[in-house]
C-alpha positions, 0 to 999 in steps of 0.5 A, a space after each residue: 960131744 968129745 970125751 976122754 978115754 977115762 970119761 967114756 967109762 963114766 956114768 952120765 945122767 942123760 934125761 929124767 922125767 916124772 909124774 906129778 906127785 899126787 895128794 894121798 887119796 887124790 888124783 893119782 890114787 885110782 892108778 895101779 902102782 905098777 901102771 904108775 911106775 910104767 908112765 915115766 918109763 914109757 915117756 923116757 923111752 919114747 922121747 929118747 929113741 935115738 939113745 934107746 935104739 941099741 937097747 936098755 941093759 937094765 931097769 932099776 926102780 926104787 920102791 919102799 913098800 912092795 906089799 901091794 900092786 908093786 909086789 913081785 918086782 915092780 920094775 919088771 912089771 913097769 917094763 912090760 906095761 910100758 911096752 918095752 921089749 920083753 928082753 929088757 930086764 928089771 930089778 927093784 931095790 929098797 932103801 926106804 926113802 933113799 930108794 930112788 937114789 939107790 937105783 941111780 947109784 946102782 945104775 952108775 956102778 954097773 956102767 963104771 964096772 963095764 956091765 952096762 951102757 944104758 940103764 933106766 933108774 928111778 922109783 915109784 910109790 903109790 901110798 894111797 894104794 898101800 894095802 892093809 896086811 894081816 899080821 902073821 900067826 903061829 897058831 893053826 886056828 888063830 883066835 885073833 889076828 890084826 890088819 896093819 897099814 903098810 903105807 908108811 912107818 914101822 909095822 910088825 916090829 920085832 920085840 927085841 928092838 928098844 922102844 926108842 928105835 921104833 918111835 915114829 919118825 916124826 917123834 924122832 925128828 922132833 927130839 933131834 930138833 929139840 936137841 939142836 935147838 930148833 923150835 916150832 916157829 923155825 920149822 913152820 917157817 921152813 915149811 912156808 918157804 917150801 910151799 912158796 918156792 915150789 909154787 914159784 918153780 911151777 909158775 916160772 916153768 922150772 919143771 917144764 918138759 920134765 913132768 908129764 900130765 897124768 890122770 888130768 893132773 898137770 902139776 904137784 898136787 900137795 903144794 898149798 900156794 895159799 898157806 900162811 905162817 898163821 895157818 901153819 902155826 894153828 895146826 896141832 902137834 902130830 906126834 906128841 902132846 905139845 910137840 913141834 912137828 905137825 902135818 904142816 911141817 912134815 912131808 905128806 903121804 903121796 903118789 908118784 913115779 920118776 925115771 932117769 936115763 943113765 948112760 956110759 960115755 960111750 953111749 953118750 958119744 954114740 947117740 950125740 946127746 948132751 948129758 945133764 950131769 955126770 954122776 961123781 959118786 955116792 955115800 951111804 951111812 948107818 946111825 942109831 935109828 932114833 937119830 936118822 934125822 941127822 944121818 944126812 950130815 954123815 952121808 954128805 961129809 963122807 961123800 965130800 971126803 971121798 971126793 976130796 971136796 968141801 961144802 964150799 965147792 957145792 953150788 946146790 945142796 938138795 936135802 929131802 924134806 921128810 920133815 922141816 926138823 930134818 933139814 934144819 937140824 942138818 943145816 945146823 950141823 953142816 953150816 954150809 956157806 951162804 953161797 950154797 943154795 939149799 932146796 932152791 925150788 922147794 921140797 917134799 914138804 910142798 911137793 909130796 914124798 912118794 917114798 920110792 920116787 922122792 930121791 929120784 925127784 930130788 936128784 932131778 931138781 938138783 941137777 937142773 938147779 945147778 945148771 941154772 947157776 951155770 954148772 958146778 957141783 950138786 949134792 942130794 941127800 936123804 934121811 932114811 928110816 931105821 937109821 940110814 942116809 944116802 948122798 949123791 954128787 953130780 957134776 953139771 956143765 953148762 950147755 
């Protein structure tokens, strides 16, 4: 591959691999989180020996919990468990649901700054193995303490925060859906679409060569190929009496890990590899925590403005499906042209949402979906609890 002098300093996505995403308390739940993190890293290094022979400059993993077996810098633990040279460093980042994209953004920055030529970036979450933790106490001999689940959501909330900030994410998304006029039937329809498209993607071989077998699991475990509109409509509200957000139109708790190989143009040329995509740029935003569901709109618009592009230039828009309400509310505000494919192969509602790994998975799928279309611009965005969002742009050239 021939690159210009400017392109030699750019960051490229060379390869990506992930575990299947397992159901909560399902097939992957007996795997330690640090071992789970090591699995795609080991596979990525093994199948790219020509690229990694000169050494990996850093490994960056996203992880939203950090309270259990993913404590003490799970990226470094994954390096050691994967059998990489002990000279390979590792760092763990936390932007909650955007962590798996944040790792890739930081890797790309290192490369563009000249601080690295090859970085593994990805994420992990073992939500089945998230521990319960004891609340801190001020008394030397406490009369009472409390066990709190660390799997997802707010915990040990600072009392100075207003109540509307610390409402459950599902309830906050529900209120945004009500505000923009998205009803229960629309949310259930999107959930059904997610399952149908995710099932079709596996049947059509979209994930072939990019998802490794693990613990006897060969594909994403949360996909319900047999679900129906009637089955989804029969589910009770999950976050408020009579509410529209249910377990069926929300992403499920999951286990999984994903890793990507991010290289400079120099390393691309030296290895003779053909990159999957170039990382064009990224944007993060902060909003009122209660309005996190609409934050991807600001992130996408900020990124497009930074790139001098419009939504009309986008081939694929991948919006992480934390809730159907999030995707539909963002689409209502963004109003992309009909030619823009949105989550063409399903999303987290069907595949699962292991928090630290989800945005890595979404970026992988976005890049491959753009390649299916013959190349172009892809954008992945994810809402983030506590009022943030991230968006990342990829440029894909057909082989």
